[in-house]
TILUMNU-260257 format. One record per residue (C-alpha): residue in three letters; x, y, z. Coordinates in steps of 0.1 Angstrom, whole numbers, padded with zeros to 4 digits, always signed. Example, Ala and Ser with C-alpha at 12.3 -4.5 7.8 and 13.67 -1.06 7.14 Angstrom:
// TILUMNU-260257
Ala+0123-0045+0078 Ser+0137-0011+0071 
This chain:
// TILUMNU-260257
Met+0289-0131-0199 Leu+0318-0138-0171 Leu+0332-0166-0196 Leu+0351-0194-0176 Ala+0372-0224-0192 Leu+0354-0253-0179 Ala+0337-0276-0193 His+0305-0270-0178 Ala+0289-0247-0156 Ala+0301-0252-0125 Thr+0295-0238-0085 Ile+0320-0215-0069 Asp+0326-0223-0031 Ala+0324-0190-0013 Thr+0339-0201+0020 Arg+0361-0177+0038 Val+0385-0203+0054 Leu+0411-0168+0059 Val+0401-0143+0090 Leu+0387-0119+0065 Ala+0366-0096+0097 Pro+0373-0064+0118 Ala+0405-0056+0130 Glu+0400-0069+0167 Ile+0391-0106+0150 Thr+0418-0103+0128 Ala+0439-0095+0157 Met+0431-0126+0178 Gly+0432-0150+0150 Gly+0397-0149+0142 Ala+0384-0163+0178 Gly+0361-0147+0200 Leu+0327-0160+0202 Gly+0324-0165+0237 Phe+0325-0130+0240 Ala+0305-0118+0206 Arg+0285-0084+0215 Gly+0276-0053+0197 Ala+0288-0049+0157 Asn+0317-0068+0155 Gly+0302-0099+0170 Leu+0275-0103+0144 Val+0303-0117+0129 Phe+0305-0147+0150 Asn+0268-0148+0165 Pro+0232-0134+0157 Ala+0226-0129+0193 Ala+0256-0103+0195 Pro+0237-0071+0195 Val+0220-0076+0226 Asn+0247-0094+0248 Arg+0257-0066+0267 Arg+0283-0055+0290 Ile+0273-0056+0331 Glu+0288-0020+0336 Gln+0263-0008+0307 Thr+0236+0008+0331 Lys+0214+0023+0302 Thr+0180+0007+0288 Trp+0197+0008+0255 Gly+0228+0015+0238 Leu+0243+0015+0201 Ser+0275+0001+0188 Leu+0293+0012+0154 Ala+0322-0006+0135 Phe+0342-0002+0108 Thr+0370-0022+0097 Gln+0393-0015+0061 Leu+0416-0045+0051 Ala+0445-0043+0025 Leu+0455-0076+0010 Gly+0491-0074-0003 Pro+0512-0081-0016 Glu+0512-0086-0056 Lys+0514-0122-0059 Gln+0506-0133-0023 Thr+0491-0164-0031 Asp+0497-0187-0062 Val+0462-0190-0079 Ala+0470-0227-0092 Asn+0479-0233-0055 Leu+0455-0227-0025 Gly+0432-0204-0051 Glu+0421-0188-0017 Val+0430-0149-0030 Gly+0441-0141-0063 Pro+0476-0129-0073 Lys+0466-0094-0074 Ala+0467-0069-0043 Gly+0426-0067-0033 Gly+0410-0047-0004 Met+0380-0050+0017 Ala+0358-0031+0041 Asn+0340-0043+0071 Leu+0309-0022+0085 Gly+0283-0029+0107 Val+0257-0010+0134 Ala+0239-0028+0165 Gly+0218-0013+0191 Phe+0197-0030+0222 Trp+0165-0017+0241 Arg+0162-0036+0274 Asn+0164-0069+0267 Tyr+0161-0074+0228 Gly+0190-0061+0203 Ala+0190-0059+0165 Gly+0223-0052+0142 Leu+0234-0054+0105 Val+0270-0062+0093 Tyr+0286-0061+0061 Ser+0317-0066+0044 Gly+0325-0067+0010 Leu+0355-0086-0006 Glu+0371-0073-0039 Tyr+0390-0096-0058 Arg+0412-0090-0092 Tyr+0427-0111-0118 Gly+0436-0098-0154 Asp+0405-0078-0167 Ala+0385-0095-0142 Leu+0369-0074-0112 Val+0345-0098-0087 Asn+0331-0081-0058 Val+0318-0111-0030 Thr+0297-0097-0002 Glu+0286-0112+0026 Gly+0259-0096+0054 His+0243-0105+0084 Leu+0213-0091+0098 Ala+0198-0105+0130 Ala+0178-0100+0161 Gly+0175-0114+0197 Gly+0168-0114+0233 Ser+0184-0121+0267 Tyr+0177-0143+0299 Ala+0183-0148+0330 Asp+0195-0117+0338 Gly+0213-0112+0309 Lys+0234-0148+0315 Val+0219-0159+0283 Ala+0214-0142+0250 Ile+0191-0162+0219 Gly+0198-0145+0187 Leu+0179-0156+0148 Gly+0191-0137+0119 Ile+0196-0142+0080 Arg+0230-0149+0064 Gly+0234-0134+0028 Leu+0254-0135-0001 Ser+0260-0116-0032 Ala+0286-0116-0066 His+0290-0091-0087 Gly+0313-0098-0119 Glu+0326-0075-0144 Arg+0347-0094-0179 Asp+0348-0077-0212 Gly+0324-0056-0204 Asn+0299-0079-0197 Thr+0283-0084-0159 Leu+0272-0112-0136 Asp+0248-0105-0104 Tyr+0245-0133-0077 Ser+0220-0132-0044 Gly+0208-0157-0017 Ser+0202-0161+0017 Gly+0200-0186+0045 Gly+0191-0188+0083 Glu+0212-0184+0112 Phe+0209-0192+0151 Gly+0232-0186+0179 Val+0232-0187+0216 Leu+0256-0172+0240 Ala+0262-0179+0279 Ser+0283-0155+0297 Arg+0295-0158+0334 Leu+0287-0193+0339 Trp+0315-0196+0364 Asp+0346-0175+0372 Gly+0347-0157+0343 Trp+0342-0185+0317 Asn+0321-0177+0288 Leu+0306-0202+0260 Gly+0292-0192+0225 Val+0274-0216+0201 Thr+0267-0208+0163 Ala+0249-0228+0135 Arg+0238-0211+0099 Ser+0228-0227+0070 Glu+0236-0233+0035 Val+0233-0202+0014 Arg+0231-0205-0024 Ala+0235-0173-0046 Val+0219-0180-0079 Pro+0217-0156-0107 Val+0195-0130-0104 Ala+0184-0122-0141 Ala+0162-0149-0151 Gly+0165-0163-0186 Thr+0203-0151-0190 Pro+0234-0179-0203 Tyr+0257-0179-0169 Ala+0291-0198-0171 Leu+0287-0204-0133 Asp+0255-0220-0118 Ala+0258-0204-0084 Ala+0278-0192-0054 Val+0278-0211-0024 Leu+0282-0205+0015 Pro+0281-0241+0028 Trp+0265-0250+0063 His+0286-0234+0093 Leu+0291-0247+0125 Ala+0311-0228+0150 Leu+0319-0238+0191 Gly+0338-0210+0211 Val+0355-0204+0246 Gly+0364-0177+0264 Trp+0380-0167+0302 Thr+0384-0136+0316 Asp+0395-0121+0350 Ala+0379-0086+0342 Glu+0354-0090+0367 His+0377-0089+0394 Ala+0387-0055+0378 Pro+0422-0062+0382 Pro+0448-0030+0367 Arg+0454-0049+0333 Pro+0427-0073+0324 Val+0428-0101+0303 Arg+0408-0121+0277 Val+0416-0157+0263 Val+0397-0172+0238 Gly+0396-0205+0217 Asp+0367-0211+0186 Leu+0363-0239+0165 Thr+0346-0237+0132 Ile+0333-0265+0108 Asp+0323-0256+0070 Gly+0307-0282+0052 Ala+0309-0293+0019 Val+0303-0276-0014 Asp+0293-0297-0045 Asp+0306-0297-0076 Gly+0320-0268-0062 Tyr+0354-0246-0078 Ala+0375-0222-0065 Leu+0369-0182-0079 Glu+0402-0173-0083 Ser+0416-0203-0104 Ala+0378-0206-0126 Leu+0391-0170-0134 Ala+0423-0179-0143 Gly+0406-0208-0166 Glu+0423-0237-0142 Gly+0392-0256-0132 Ile+0404-0265-0095 Arg+0381-0285-0075 Arg+0372-0264-0043 Gly+0350-0274-0011 Lys+0350-0313-0018 Lys+0353-0323+0016 Leu+0336-0301+0050 Thr+0376-0285+0066 Val+0379-0274+0102 Thr+0397-0243+0116 Pro+0406-0238+0149 His+0417-0203+0166 Val+0427-0192+0194 Gly+0438-0156+0210 Met+0446-0134+0238 Glu+0443-0097+0249 Val+0459-0077+0276 Glu+0452-0040+0284 Ala+0488-0030+0284 Ile+0480+0004+0297 Pro+0445+0007+0318 Arg+0419+0026+0297 Arg+0444+0038+0270 Leu+0457+0007+0251 Arg+0452-0029+0246 Val+0472-0056+0232 Arg+0462-0085+0214 Ala+0478-0118+0195 Gly+0465-0149+0181 Ser+0470-0183+0157 Tyr+0446-0201+0132 Phe+0454-0230+0113 Glu+0436-0225+0074 Pro+0428-0255+0062 Thr+0432-0260+0025 Arg+0394-0266+0005 Thr+0413-0279-0025 Ala+0436-0307-0029 Val+0463-0289-0045 Ala+0482-0279-0016 Pro+0481-0287+0023 Gly+0469-0259+0049 Arg+0489-0230+0063 Leu+0494-0221+0102 His+0490-0181+0108 Gly+0498-0155+0131 Thr+0482-0127+0141 Thr+0487-0098+0163 Gly+0468-0059+0167 Leu+0463-0033+0186 Glu+0433-0010+0202 Val+0441+0025+0215 Arg+0415+0049+0231 Leu+0410+0083+0212 Phe+0381+0106+0223 Arg+0346+0102+0236 Leu+0319+0111+0209 Arg+0286+0125+0224 Leu+0259+0134+0195 Phe+0217+0134+0199 Lys+0216+0146+0231 Gly+0239+0116+0245 Phe+0219+0090+0220 Ile+0253+0082+0206 Asp+0278+0084+0237 Thr+0309+0062+0230 Glu+0350+0062+0235 Leu+0357+0059+0196 Thr+0391+0037+0193 Trp+0417+0033+0166 Glu+0419-0007+0156 Ala+0449-0024+0138 Ala+0461-0060+0133 Val+0482-0083+0112 Asp+0476-0116+0095 Ala+0510-0132+0079 Ala+0510-0169+0070 Pro+0538-0179+0041 Gly+0527-0164+0010 Tyr+0503-0143+0027 Leu+0498-0104+0041 Asn+0465-0091+0058 Leu+0469-0060+0072 Ala+0437-0044+0089 Tyr+0450-0006+0093 Leu+0415+0011+0095 Gly+0396+0000+0126 Ile+0372+0022+0143 Gly+0353+0009+0176 Ser+0340+0017+0204 Trp+0364+0009+0241 Asp+0346-0014+0264 Ser+0356-0026+0291 Gly+0344-0048+0321 Val+0323-0083+0318 Val+0298-0094+0288 Gly+0266-0111+0299 Gly+0248-0084+0323 
């Protein structure tokens, strides 16, 4: 088994206060709930698959999303300090698909994060499976979903497997006023417990606490300016974890408590279509709260871009989209995240129709 130098079995606080998300979201400082749509939007809200744009006149649509992130350089974060990301460079992949038919939609998004410490390797996966419907001429979208958490660990030739799930609910309100959108997401606690019963484990569980997010966004795209602008602001709240510890500190045998109190994270971001129909430039910021008692939080700066590449049309038009390449950088003292390979769809116009 994966031995931890703790006096008793413990719970790992798996809350992600860092923005480890698709390139578009990373570049916007983790904000964008008000404009959540498609596969990327499932990270924010379970109603995202059905939150279409008003220029999409087809009765159906499909969106895909992929981002590869590189966490580095080495020793980017002291494990005895924040305990957020281990001292070895790691990686993360985000993959999602979503579609809608008339006023209904569904989607699935997956994100897998790899932690390395010495001879230990731990993969933590968070996923969202959701479905929803749109109402009031597409201005209101409501979704229900399942948030899942799994962890797989290997050390000294032994393995650990944990799995669990919880519910989530979301509402997106679009075009309420001139260019203004709102979003609300509520998620229950997820407790991932050992998959194999009767096996002595050093960890009781890995936990994602309850989560509440509020988002607002504004755009002038409805008035068809030459260079549309999006401005977004989100506030996320993550609950406490009883008897919670930081994963990396547990691997190091340091036993740093994590998640004793709820944390609040503000996010802001902005996007400008610098070259019409070709290039979007993004920037943002967020304050990373510490969920440990040994260090203060950090202010992050983010930036990125999206470049339209070419049109992809397959299966007699069932898949018909303009592919884009996206990239983003998230930097803070002692931290660097490079989302260097993001594949998405070039969509323009106003969300909610």
